[in-house]
C-alpha positions in Angstrom: 33.4 3.6 1.2 29.6 3.3 1.2 28.0 0.5 -0.8 26.0 1.8 -3.7 22.4 0.9 -4.4 20.1 1.6 -7.3 16.5 2.1 -6.0 13.7 2.1 -8.6 10.1 3.0 -7.7 6.9 3.4 -9.7 5.8 6.4 -7.6 7.8 9.1 -5.8 8.2 7.7 -2.3 7.7 11.0 -0.5 5.6 12.2 1.2 4.6 8.9 2.7 0.9 9.7 2.6 -0.6 6.7 0.9 -0.1 2.9 1.1 2.6 2.1 -1.5 4.5 5.4 -0.8 4.5 4.6 3.0 6.2 1.3 2.5 8.6 2.6 -0.2 9.7 5.5 1.9 10.4 3.5 5.0 12.4 1.0 3.0 14.3 3.7 1.2 15.0 5.6 4.4 16.3 2.4 6.1 18.6 1.4 3.2 20.0 5.0 2.9 21.5 4.5 6.4 24.1 2.1 5.0 24.0 2.6 1.2 24.7 5.5 -1.1 21.3 5.4 -3.0 20.6 6.5 -6.5 16.9 6.8 -6.7 14.9 6.7 -9.9 11.1 7.1 -9.7 8.0 8.2 -11.5 5.8 11.1 -10.5 2.0 10.9 -11.1 1.2 14.0 -9.0 3.2 17.1 -10.0 2.5 18.5 -6.5 4.8 15.9 -5.1 7.8 17.4 -6.9 8.0 20.1 -4.2 9.2 17.4 -1.8 12.2 16.5 -3.9 14.7 18.3 -1.5 13.8 15.7 1.1 14.8 12.9 -1.2 17.8 14.7 -2.5 19.0 15.1 1.1 18.7 11.4 1.7 20.0 10.0 -1.6 23.3 10.3 -3.6 21.2 11.2 -6.7 17.6 11.4 -7.6 15.8 11.3 -11.0 12.0 11.9 -10.8 10.2 11.6 -14.1 6.6 12.7 -14.6 4.3 10.1 -16.0 1.9 12.6 -17.5 -1.9 12.5 -17.1 -3.8 9.3 -16.6 -5.0 9.6 -20.2 -1.4 9.8 -21.4 -0.3 6.9 -19.3 -3.3 4.8 -20.5 -2.5 5.7 -24.2 1.2 4.7 -23.5 0.0 1.4 -22.1 -2.1 0.7 -25.1 0.6 1.6 -27.6 3.1 -0.7 -25.8 0.8 -3.5 -25.3 1.9 -6.8 -26.9 0.2 -10.2 -27.0 0.6 -11.9 -23.6 1.9 -8.7 -21.9 0.0 -6.9 -19.2 -1.1 -3.4 -19.8 0.4 -2.2 -16.5 4.0 -2.6 -17.8 3.4 -0.1 -20.6 1.6 2.3 -18.1 4.8 2.5 -16.1 7.3 2.6 -18.9 9.0 6.0 -19.1 11.8 6.3 -21.7 13.8 8.9 -19.7 13.9 6.7 -16.6 14.7 3.7 -18.7 17.7 5.4 -20.3 18.9 6.7 -16.9 18.6 3.3 -15.4 20.5 1.6 -18.2 23.3 4.2 -18.0 23.7 3.7 -14.3 23.8 0.0 -14.7 26.3 0.2 -17.6 28.6 2.2 -15.2 28.9 -0.9 -13.0 29.0 1.0 -9.8 26.2 -0.7 -7.8 26.4 -3.7 -5.5 22.6 -4.0 -5.4 19.5 -3.0 -7.2 16.2 -2.7 -5.3 13.0 -2.5 -7.4 9.7 -1.5 -5.9 6.6 -3.1 -7.5 6.3 -5.6 -10.2 5.5 -2.9 -12.8 9.1 -1.7 -12.5 10.7 -5.1 -12.8 11.4 -4.8 -16.5 13.9 -1.9 -15.8 16.2 -4.4 -14.1 15.4 -7.8 -15.6 18.0 -9.9 -17.5 21.0 -8.4 -15.7 23.9 -10.0 -13.9 26.3 -8.7 -11.4 24.6 -6.8 -8.6 22.2 -8.4 -6.1 18.7 -7.7 -7.4 15.8 -7.6 -5.1 12.2 -7.1 -6.2 9.6 -5.9 -3.7 6.4 -7.1 -5.4 4.5 -6.0 -2.3 1.2 -7.8 -3.2 0.2 -10.5 -5.6 -1.2 -7.8 -7.8 -2.7 -10.2 -10.4 -5.2 -11.4 -7.8 -6.6 -7.8 -7.5 -7.3 -7.8 -11.2 -8.9 -11.2 -10.9 -11.2 -9.9 -8.2 -12.1 -6.9 -10.4 -13.0 -9.2 -13.2 -15.2 -11.4 -11.0 -17.9 -8.7 -10.5 -17.4 -6.6 -13.7 -19.6 -6.6 -16.8 -18.3 -7.0 -20.3 -16.2 -5.6 -21.8 -14.3 -4.6 -18.7 -14.6 -8.2 -17.3 -12.5 -9.4 -20.2 -10.0 -6.6 -19.9 -9.5 -7.2 -16.1 -9.4 -11.0 -16.7 -6.7 -10.6 -19.3 -4.7 -8.3 -17.0 -4.9 -10.9 -14.2 -3.8 -13.7 -16.5 -1.0 -11.9 -18.2 0.2 -10.2 -15.1 0.4 -13.4 -13.1 2.5 -14.9 -15.9 4.8 -11.9 -15.8 5.0 -12.0 -12.0 6.3 -15.6 -12.2 8.9 -14.6 -14.8 10.1 -11.7 -12.7 10.4 -13.8 -9.5 12.4 -16.3 -11.4 14.7 -13.6 -12.8 15.4 -11.7 -9.5 17.7 -13.0 -6.8 15.0 -12.3 -4.2 11.3 -11.3 -4.3 9.6 -9.8 -1.3 5.9 -9.5 -0.3 4.1 -7.5 2.3 3.2 -10.4 4.6 3.8 -14.1 5.2 0.3 -14.9 3.9 0.9 -13.0 0.6 4.2 -14.7 0.1 2.6 -18.1 0.7 -0.1 -17.3 -1.8 2.5 -16.5 -4.4 4.6 -19.6 -3.7 1.4 -21.6 -4.4 1.1 -20.2 -7.9 4.8 -20.0 -8.6 6.4 -23.0 -6.9 9.4 -22.8 -9.2 10.4 -19.5 -7.5 9.5 -20.6 -3.9 13.1 -20.6 -2.7 13.6 -17.0 -3.8 10.5 -15.6 -2.1 10.5 -13.8 1.3 8.4 -11.2 3.0 8.8 -8.0 5.0 5.8 -7.0 7.0 4.4 -3.5 6.7 4.9 -1.3 9.8 3.5 1.8 11.2 5.2 5.0 12.4 4.3 4.9 16.1 5.6 8.4 16.8 3.5 9.9 14.0 0.4 8.0 15.1 0.6 8.7 18.8 -2.6 8.8 20.8 -0.9 11.1 23.2 -1.0 13.8 20.5 -4.6 13.7 19.2 -5.0 17.3 18.0 -8.3 19.2 18.0 -11.4 17.2 17.3 -12.8 17.7 13.7 -16.2 16.3 14.7 -19.3 18.1 15.9 -20.0 18.0 19.7 -21.9 14.8 20.6 -21.1 13.0 17.3 -20.4 9.3 17.6 -18.0 9.2 14.7 -17.1 6.2 12.6 -14.2 6.9 10.3 -12.7 5.4 7.2 -9.4 6.8 5.8 -7.8 6.3 2.5 -7.3 7.6 -1.0 -10.8 7.9 -2.2 -10.5 7.4 -6.0 -9.0 3.9 -5.4 -11.6 1.4 -6.4 -11.4 -0.9 -3.4 -11.8 2.1 -1.1 -14.7 3.5 -3.1 -16.5 0.1 -3.1 -15.8 -0.3 0.7 -17.3 3.0 1.7 -20.3 2.7 -0.6 -21.1 -0.7 0.8 -20.8 0.5 4.4 -22.9 3.6 3.7 -25.6 1.7 1.9 -25.7 -1.6 3.8 -24.4 -0.9 7.3 -25.4 2.7 8.1 -29.1 2.0 7.7 -28.8 -0.5 10.6 -27.3 2.2 12.8 -28.9 5.5 11.9 -32.0 6.0 14.0 -30.9 3.3 16.4 -27.6 4.7 17.7 -28.0 8.4 18.7 -25.5 10.7 17.0 -23.9 8.1 14.8 -22.0 9.5 11.8 -19.9 7.9 9.1 -17.0 10.1 8.0 -15.1 9.3 4.8 -11.7 11.0 5.0 -9.1 11.0 2.2 -8.0 12.8 -1.0 -9.6 12.7 -4.3 -13.1 11.4 -3.5 -14.6 9.9 -6.6 -18.1 11.1 -7.8 -19.6 8.0 -6.3 -18.1 8.8 -3.0 -19.2 12.4 -3.0 -22.7 11.3 -3.7 -22.8 9.3 -0.5 -22.9 12.6 1.5 -26.6 12.7 0.5 -27.3 9.6 2.6 -28.4 10.0 6.3 -25.5 10.1 8.7 -22.8 10.1 6.0 -20.1 12.9 5.8 -17.4 13.2 3.1 -14.5 15.2 4.3 -12.1 14.7 1.3 -8.5 15.7 1.8 -7.4 16.9 5.2 -4.1 18.5 6.4 -3.6 15.7 9.0 -5.3 12.4 9.3 -4.4 11.8 12.9 -7.2 14.0 14.6 -9.8 12.3 12.5 -8.7 8.9 13.8 -7.9 9.9 17.3 -11.4 11.4 18.0 -13.4 8.8 16.2 -15.4 6.3 18.3 -14.6 3.5 15.9 -12.4 3.2 12.8 -13.9 0.9 10.2 -12.2 -1.0 7.4 -15.0 -2.7 5.4 -12.9 -3.6 2.4 -14.2 -6.4 0.1 -11.1 -6.4 -2.1 -7.8 -6.1 -0.3 -4.2 -7.2 -0.8 -1.5 -7.4 1.7 -1.6 -5.4 4.9 -3.9 -2.3 5.2 -2.0 0.8 6.5 -5.4 2.3 7.5 -5.9 -0.6 10.0 -2.3 -0.3 11.4 -2.6 3.5 11.8 -6.0 3.3 13.6 -4.7 0.6 15.9 -1.5 2.7 16.6 -3.8 5.6 17.6 -5.4 3.2 20.1 -8.8 3.3 18.4 -11.2 0.4 18.3 -11.1 -1.1 14.8 -13.9 -3.1 13.1 -12.5 -4.7 10.0 -13.7 -7.1 7.3 -11.7 -10.4 7.0 -10.1 -9.0 3.8 -8.9 -5.9 5.6 -7.6 -7.9 8.6 -5.4 -10.2 6.5 -1.8 -9.9 7.3 -2.3 -7.9 10.5 -0.5 -9.6 13.4 -3.2 -9.2 16.0 -5.8 -11.4 17.8 -9.4 -10.9 16.7 -11.7 -10.2 19.6 -8.8 -9.0 21.8 -7.0 -6.4 19.7 -9.4 -5.8 16.8 -12.9 -6.9 15.8 -13.4 -8.8 12.6 -16.8 -8.9 11.1 -18.1 -10.4 7.8 -21.3 -9.0 6.3 -23.4 -6.0 7.0 -25.4 -7.3 10.1 -22.2 -8.6 11.8 -20.3 -5.3 11.1 -23.2 -3.2 12.4 -23.4 -5.4 15.5 -19.7 -5.1 16.2 -19.8 -1.3 15.8 -22.8 -1.1 18.3 -20.9 -3.3 20.8 -18.0 -0.9 20.8 -20.3 2.1 21.1 -22.2 0.4 23.9 -19.0 -0.1 25.8 -18.8 -3.9 25.4 -15.1 -3.9 24.5 -13.3 -1.7 27.1 -9.5 -1.5 26.5 -9.8 -2.7 22.8 -8.0 0.4 21.6 -5.2 0.2 24.1 -4.7 -3.5 23.2 -4.7 -2.6 19.5 -1.8 -0.1 20.0 0.2 -2.7 22.0 -0.3 -5.3 19.3 1.1 -3.1 16.5 3.9 -1.9 18.8 4.9 -5.5 19.3 4.5 -6.7 15.7 4.4 -3.8 13.3 7.0 -1.2 14.4 9.0 -0.3 11.3 12.3 -0.7 13.1 11.4 -4.4 13.8 9.8 -5.3 10.5 12.7 -3.8 8.5 15.2 -6.1 10.1 14.1 -8.7 7.6 15.0 -6.3 4.8 18.5 -5.9 6.4 18.9 -9.6 6.2 17.8 -9.8 2.6 20.3 -7.1 1.6 23.2 -8.7 3.5 24.4 -10.9 0.6 25.4 -7.7 -1.3 28.1 -7.0 1.3 31.5 -7.6 -0.3 29.9 -8.3 -3.7 32.1 -7.2 -6.6 30.7 -4.8 -9.1 30.6 -6.9 -12.3 29.3 -6.5 -15.8 25.7 -5.4 -15.3 24.3 -5.5 -18.8 23.8 -8.7 -20.8 
């Protein structure tokens, strides 16, 4: 009889078309090989509900509860906010999913509970019986701390409060769960430094990349104009770190290239471009593509993939995907963090506008032959999902033979 697993996720994990959904899907898909999975998740994009049959075919049961609009979620966060509690917990609280989760746990059928993201931790805190694993992914409180650092009042105080209260909650959650995972060894080490009391319960599972989906042997038709020397950035384009990254590159780096490098163009590719992103299309050499049916041709036919993030947590999927497509990648130190590759051999890491422009020019001038091929080899050796998820297999191993006991306090 298959072991039974309760899997909770703050966003529907299919399709795997953005960072958190990519990791969640590959973990769910891996666990579903050996477990009968009951999946409970939230849905922030109603269009994703059309993919439910895929999840229903992979899981024993699925509950997908809409979160409503961003305004509704924000109002919910404010109404549920309490002194010392982060706003994000209220944002992701959904009563239907809460009741469904408690009913499942009261039935005492699960040998393990897997919770994806710190925001979902309250759904399974304070329990006993099944093995409980929390994939915190990133030290999310540090992202809010970075937001606060360059914000003006009143948002500086809002972000600073979120950083402070979320870090305290992250520590409580890690102390409560049997195991807490992070996206890289570096991210896990950073959390151990701020939560030494939970150090023995902290582990990591590196992000991977689907090498068959990002295959340079299947590039597709080029989306670029003939003769263009395309630089590409990919990502969800209403996400603040991505918005700030492309704005910085367009405003600080492109002026050092346009008029100097013939045919150079900077293409911003990804869904939901914010107004600030769309406005960049007025700048010389900048193109905003928005959502595209497939991201692979845009990467495969680019001369360089750039990742100029100033705020970044964990491992950037955009970097792994471009490397898997055997493209030369120029990344900021923040975007490179957690990637198991050698700077200068597999990827170029540049800090500051002048250094990034120089690195891009070197690639375009042919100074780094074979950089793309070495990039794919690096991710094949260190970031293939099948290899990285072996650590997840080991984490879940203690649930084997575990008795199903009283699950609620």
